[in-house]
C-alpha positions in Angstrom: 241.8 -42.1 58.0 245.0 -44.0 57.1 246.1 -47.2 58.8 248.8 -45.7 61.0 246.5 -43.0 62.3 243.7 -45.6 63.0 246.2 -47.8 64.9 247.5 -44.8 66.9 244.1 -43.4 67.8 241.8 -46.3 68.3 240.8 -47.3 71.7 238.0 -49.4 73.2 234.5 -48.0 73.2 231.9 -49.5 75.5 229.1 -47.0 75.2 227.4 -46.6 71.9 224.7 -44.4 70.3 221.5 -46.1 69.4 222.4 -46.0 65.7 222.6 -48.8 63.2 225.7 -49.3 61.1 225.1 -49.7 57.3 225.4 -53.3 56.1 227.9 -52.2 53.5 230.2 -50.8 56.2 229.9 -54.0 58.3 230.8 -56.0 55.2 233.8 -53.8 54.5 235.0 -54.2 58.1 234.6 -58.0 58.0 236.4 -58.1 54.6 239.4 -56.6 56.3 239.3 -59.4 58.9 239.2 -61.9 56.0 242.4 -60.4 54.6 244.5 -60.9 57.8 247.7 -62.8 57.7 247.2 -66.6 58.2 249.7 -69.3 59.0 250.0 -71.9 56.2 247.2 -70.0 54.3 244.7 -72.0 56.3 242.3 -69.1 56.7 240.5 -70.9 59.5 238.1 -68.1 60.4 234.3 -67.6 60.1 232.6 -64.4 61.1 229.1 -64.2 62.5 227.6 -60.7 62.5 224.8 -60.2 65.0 222.5 -57.2 64.9 219.4 -58.6 66.6 219.0 -56.8 69.9 217.7 -59.9 71.7 220.6 -62.0 70.5 223.1 -59.2 71.5 221.5 -59.2 75.0 221.8 -62.9 75.3 225.5 -62.8 74.2 226.2 -60.0 76.7 224.5 -61.9 79.5 226.7 -65.0 78.7 230.0 -63.1 79.1 231.8 -62.0 82.2 233.2 -58.7 81.0 231.1 -58.0 77.9 227.8 -56.7 79.3 228.1 -53.6 77.1 227.6 -55.8 74.0 223.8 -55.4 74.5 224.1 -51.7 73.7 226.2 -52.1 70.6 224.9 -51.7 67.0 226.3 -55.1 66.2 228.8 -57.7 67.4 231.1 -59.8 65.3 232.0 -63.3 66.6 235.2 -64.6 65.2 235.3 -68.4 65.2 238.1 -70.6 63.8 238.5 -74.2 62.9 240.8 -76.0 65.3 244.1 -75.6 63.4 247.6 -75.4 64.9 247.6 -71.6 64.7 243.9 -70.8 65.0 244.5 -68.4 67.9 247.1 -66.4 66.1 245.1 -66.3 62.9 241.9 -65.4 64.6 243.6 -62.7 66.6 245.1 -61.2 63.5 241.7 -61.1 61.9 240.3 -59.5 65.0 242.9 -56.7 65.0 242.2 -56.0 61.3 238.5 -55.6 62.2 239.3 -53.2 65.1 241.6 -51.1 62.9 239.1 -51.1 60.0 236.3 -50.0 62.3 238.4 -47.2 63.7 239.3 -46.0 60.2 235.5 -45.6 59.5 234.8 -43.8 62.7 233.1 -46.8 64.3 233.9 -47.7 67.9 234.8 -51.2 68.9 235.8 -53.3 71.9 237.4 -56.8 71.8 235.8 -59.2 74.2 237.9 -62.2 75.0 236.9 -65.6 73.6 239.2 -68.7 73.5 239.6 -70.3 77.0 236.6 -68.5 78.5 233.9 -70.6 80.1 231.1 -68.9 78.0 232.6 -69.9 74.6 230.3 -72.9 74.3 227.2 -70.8 75.1 228.1 -68.2 72.5 228.7 -71.0 69.9 225.3 -72.4 70.8 223.5 -69.1 70.6 225.0 -68.4 67.2 224.7 -72.0 65.8 228.4 -72.5 65.3 229.7 -76.1 65.0 230.8 -77.5 68.4 234.3 -78.0 67.1 234.6 -74.2 66.3 236.9 -72.1 68.6 235.6 -68.7 69.6 238.5 -66.4 69.4 236.8 -63.1 70.0 233.6 -61.1 70.1 233.9 -57.6 68.8 231.2 -55.0 69.8 230.8 -52.3 67.2 228.9 -49.0 67.2 229.2 -45.3 66.9 230.7 -44.2 70.2 228.3 -42.3 72.6 231.3 -40.3 73.7 234.9 -40.2 72.4 236.9 -42.8 74.3 240.2 -41.6 75.7 243.2 -43.8 74.8 245.1 -45.2 77.7 248.7 -44.1 78.2 251.1 -46.5 76.5 254.7 -47.3 77.3 257.1 -45.1 75.4 258.7 -46.5 72.3 262.2 -46.0 73.9 261.0 -48.3 76.7 260.0 -51.2 74.5 262.3 -51.0 71.4 265.5 -53.0 71.5 268.1 -53.1 68.6 270.1 -56.2 67.9 269.7 -57.7 71.4 267.1 -57.5 74.2 
C-alpha cells in the first residue's frame, strides 16, 4: 500500500487477533519512526517495543484510556529526551509508525502519553530514565475486525488559500 492510501485509510484499531507480529515487521515499523522529521536534527526519541503479555497488561492497567493494550500483539512506547521540541519530534515519529503499520496491514492505536498522570508508571515499568518524556504508547496488532474510519471534515471546509 502506498503512503497516501495508508494515510487515507488508517484508523484506530482497539481489538486485535491473538497473532504475533514478526520481529522483522516490527523493526521495519520502528525504523519508519526513526526516520521522522526532527527539529534541529536532535532525534530525541527512543522506542521500547513490548511483546510480553504480563507487561502489556501492566501497561494497560496503568492507563486511563488504553485498556485494550493488553490484547495487542505488541506496544511501542515512544520516549524522548527533554529537548525544546520533544513533543513535536515524538509526535512525528508516532505518526510515521501509525502509517507504516497501516501500510503493512497492521492495526494500531495511539494512546496518549506526555502530560498524563501514568507517564511515570510506564517509564518505571519499562526501565526508562526518569528524565525521559513519554510521548505515546502505540498498540499494534492484526485487527480482529476491520475498523471503520470516522467521518472527517471535508477538504473544502479546512483548506484556505492565501488567508484564513
